[in-house]
N, C-alpha and C positions, 0 to 999 in steps of 0.2 A: 671444250664447250660443257662436256658434263661435269667437270670440276668446278666451272663458274656456277654452274646451275646450283650444284651442292652447296657451294659456298654462299650463295643467295639465300638458300632455305636455312641453312646454319644460322646465318645473320639474323634473319626473321625470327627464328626461333629463340634466339638469344635475347632479342628485344622483347618479345612475348613473356618469356621467362622472368627477364628482369621486370617488366612492367607489372605481372603478377606478383612477383616478390614485394615490390613497393606498395600495392594494394593492400597485400596481406599484412604487411607491417604497419602500414596505416591504420587498418581496421583494428588490429591488435592494439596499438597504441589508444586507439579511440576507446576500445571495449574496457580496457583495463582503467577504469576510473577510481573504482574503489576495490581493495583487494583485503580480505581478513583470512587469516591464516591461524588456526589453532588458538583462537583468541580465548582467554580465560579471565576472569575478574572477581577477585574476592573482596569482600568488604566486612571488616571486623570479623574475620575468620568464617564468614559464610560465602560459599561459592555461589555467585550470582550469575555467572555465564560459564559454559563449561565447553572448551575445545571447539569453538564455533568457527567454521570456514565457509566462506562465499566470496564471489566476485559480483560487483553491479557494474553495469555496462554504461557508457556515457550515453546520456538522454534517456534511460530507463526510468520508469515509475514503479517504485517497489514498496509494498504494503508489508509491515511487519504485525503480525497477527498472533493473539495469544491471549489467553486468561490474565486477570491482573497478577502481578508478581512475575510474570514469565521472564523479565528482564529486558523489554523492549526499549524502555527509557535509558537503562544504564547502557545497552549496546550503543543507542545513538550519541550517549555523553563520550562514550568510549572513542567513536569515530570523529566527534567534535574536538577531541583533545581535552574534554573537561574532566575526563577520569583517566588515570594512567591504568595501563595494563599490568595485570598480574603476571600473564605469560603470553605467548605468542606474538603475533604481528598485525598490524593495521596500516595501510597507507591510503591516501586520498591523493590522485594524480602522481603518484610515485613519491609524495612527500609524507612525513610523518603527521598526523593530524594537529600536531601543536605548532606545525610550521607557520611562521607569520604570512608567508605567500598565500595562504589558502583565506586569509581573513577578508579580502575583497571579493572572492567569488563563492563564498559558503554564508548561508543565512539560516536561522533557525527560527521556529514558532514554538515555544516551550509549552508545555502542558498548563501551567498556571496562567488563568486569564487575568493578566494584571496589565494596567497602564498607569503612565503618570498621572496622578490625580489632579494637580493644580496647573496643568497646562490645558489650553483648547486643542481642539482636533486640528486647526489650520496652523497651530504654533508647532506641533509635533511634527506635522507633515514638513513644515518649513525646515526645522532643525534636522530631520532625517536627509532631507534633499540636499542640505549644505554640507553634510559630511561625506557624501560620495561624490566623485569626480564626475560620473555619467548618470546621474539619478534620473529616475522617471519624472517627465513634465508634470505640470499641473493637471493638463488635459488627459494625459494618460492616467494619472491618478483618479480623476473624476469618472473615467470610464470604468475603473476597475471597482472604486469604492461605492459609487452610485449614492452618495450622501448629498443632501440639499445643502444650500448655503446656510441655512439655519443650524444644521446639525453640524457643520463644520466650524461654527462659532460656540459650540457648545464645550464646556470642560468634557475632557474624555472620560472622566469618571463618572458622568451623568449619562453616557450612552448605556443601551441595554446589553445583557449578557452577549447576545448574538451579534449585535453592532461592534461591541468591544472586539470580540474573536476576529470579525472580519476586518475590522480597523488593524489589529495586530499583525493579521496577515499581510495587508498592504504595506504596512511599514517594513515588513521582511524583505517584500519585493522592491522597494524604492531604488536599492543600490544594483539592480538587474543582476543578481547572484546567477551562478552557473549551476549550484548544488544547493538543494534545499532541504532541510531536516523539519519535519512537522509532527509534534507530538500530540495526537488527538486533535487536529487541527478544527474539526466541526463541533466539537463539543460546545453546547449552549447555543449553537445556531438553530432558528426554526427551518422548515422543510426549504422555503424559497431561497433563504440565504445559503443554505447547504448545497442547492442545485446552483446557485451562482458561482460558488466555491469551485464545483466540479467544472464549470464552463471555463473558469480562470485556469484551472490546472490543465484543461484539455489545449488551452492555448500556450502555457508554457511548455507543454511536451512538444508542440509543434515547433517551437524555438529551440528544442535541443536541451532544454534545462534538466537535470537530473533530480528526481524527487525520492526521498526515502521518507515515508510517513507510517505512524501507527494509528489504527482505527479500529472501533467496534461496531461500524456501520456497514452490513453486508453490501447495501447498495453503493456505498462509497468504494468498496474494494472491486465489485464487479464493474463499476462504471469506469474507474481511473487506473486502477493497477495493471502493469504488464506482468507482473511477478508477485508471488506471495512467499513470505518467509515466515514458517510457523514456529514460534518458540513456546517452550513448555519446560518450566522449571530450569530454566538457564540453558537448555539444550535446543539446537535447531533440529527439529525433527521432520519437516518438510520445505522443500524449495520448489515451487511449481507455480503454475499460472491460474488463474481463475477458470479459463477454458478448459485446461486438464482437470481441475477439480470438479466442475461440472460434469464433465465427459465421464469420469470414473464413479461418480456417485448417482446411480439410476434409481435408487431405491425411491418408493411412494409410501405415504402413509394414508391410511384409508380409516374413516370412522363410519361405522354402521350400527344397525339397531342391535341390542343384547340378545335378542332371538336367535342370532346366528353363531352364537359362541361355540356350540357343541361341533357346528360343521368346521369352524376356524381350527380348532384345537386338534384337529385330525390332518392338517395340512402341514407338511414339512416346509413348504415355501413361505410361511408365515412366521413373523418373529415379533417379539416385543409387543405381545397381546396385553392389554391393559384395560380395566373396567373404568369407565367415567360416567358416574351417575346412571344414566339408562342407555348409555351407548359405550360401544367397543371401539377401541383403537388398535390398528396393528400395522406393522411395517413389512414390505415385501420387495424382493427384487424381481419378481415375475408377476408383475400386475395383471398381464393380461390372462395367466393360467388361473390366478385367483379369482378375478372378475367372472371368468366364466363357470367356475364352480360356483360362486354365489348366485349367478344368473340361473343355472339349473335347479337350485334349490330355492328359486322363488323371489331374489332379491331384485328390486328395481331401481333404477337410474336415481329416482328421487329419494330414495333412502340412504344413498351413500355421499359422503365427503371424501375428497381426494386431494392430497397436496403433495408437490415434490419437497424432498428432504433439501433444504437450503444449503448454500455454501457455508454460512456461518455454523449450521449444525454439523455439516462435515467436519469442519475445522475443530471445533470443541469435542467433538466425539473423537477425532483422531488425538487430541492432546491428552483425554482420558486415558485413551488405550496406551 
């Protein structure tokens, strides 16, 4: 009887282990969507990317951040197979970026805001729908694009800059891609169009689409990104999240009357003191202590202006360091 009970428990244990192993392998297969290892790229003898390594999980929305010339566009070109690697490895779904199997599942919105000049919006939509086997329907396109019938009868070249950008984005989505590469996707968009873009991205994330994009808009990164890859001079210097970036940067910036300059210069908690016209600005990580000193010396709440250091400030300060 004891042997039978032990056999039963060992059987249950074996089943649980097998199930756990299958779940682990399934998650691992799902996670390893994009893998980059020691990727370097030289163009005309200049090293554009230097020994970059990272992975991107299936369904993640990843923002590439960094100053102009950091290598963001070149990195996307390497992952798209548009540029060959000088050294290192890169794979998408376990395949080389140049593999034809990826063509139907990958879409790109390039940085250049160009459309075919001599075709109407409707004609371009119909053309893109015709080349994909499972394209978005007219109704789905209308929900995303929000163009009037009159706008759809316009030549694409007559659209405004923001409309062209949104239109190009929707054209990239017509084939229902599983992976999206977006290079400065909301450049030229006004505020309302940019917010509509964020709404579309949120819906794509819910559907499990993997999105890699570059951006200079802080609100965009905070609203949409699951992760941030910070590039500087071709190097990957940070792999983090918007939440982690906000949590680690607690510095505040004060602006107060110039009359408090002597008091501030004696405080070790204060940095970056700068005179601007008749005001004094400074930064501190110990806002409560500094504020108490100011209050003790007669400073009132009406005399000060305080702002948090933004995520974008933090990123670019990191790249400078």
